[in-house]
C-alpha positions in Angstrom: 18.9 -13.7 -17.1 15.1 -13.1 -17.9 15.6 -15.3 -21.2 16.7 -18.4 -19.5 13.4 -18.4 -17.3 11.5 -18.2 -20.7 10.3 -14.6 -20.1 10.7 -11.7 -22.7 11.8 -8.2 -22.0 8.4 -6.8 -22.1 7.0 -9.3 -19.6 9.9 -8.8 -17.6 9.2 -4.8 -17.3 5.7 -5.6 -16.7 6.7 -8.0 -13.7 9.1 -5.4 -12.3 6.4 -2.5 -12.4 4.0 -4.8 -10.5 6.4 -5.5 -8.0 7.0 -1.8 -7.4 3.5 -1.0 -6.9 3.2 -4.0 -4.5 6.2 -2.8 -2.5 5.1 0.6 -2.6 1.7 -0.5 -1.3 3.1 -2.5 1.6 5.3 0.1 2.9 2.6 2.5 2.9 0.4 0.2 4.7 3.3 -0.6 7.1 4.1 2.9 8.0 0.2 3.8 8.8 -0.1 0.9 11.1 3.4 1.7 12.8 1.8 5.4 13.1 -1.5 4.1 14.5 0.4 1.8 17.0 2.8 4.6 18.2 0.3 7.5 18.4 -2.9 5.8 19.1 -4.4 8.1 16.3 -6.2 7.4 12.9 -4.4 8.8 9.9 -5.9 11.8 8.0 -6.6 9.2 5.1 -8.5 6.8 7.4 -10.6 9.8 8.6 -11.5 11.1 5.2 -12.5 7.5 4.1 -14.6 7.1 7.1 -16.5 10.4 6.5 -17.1 9.5 3.0 -18.6 6.3 3.8 -20.6 8.1 6.7 -19.1 5.9 9.5 -18.3 6.9 13.3 -15.1 8.9 12.8 -14.3 8.9 16.6 -10.8 7.4 17.5 -11.2 3.8 19.3 
């Protein structure tokens, strides 16, 4: 299948790995956004990032 498109096996594996991480990132962000919408709270990860950057950590 990939050869018909002119893509070698190694290139196909790299493409599939990249797609895996893109989908993983998108799902993680979607879950975080849904959590914020449902509970109205920030996630622990967001709070840690804000503390590291010295930003205001109060829920808005």
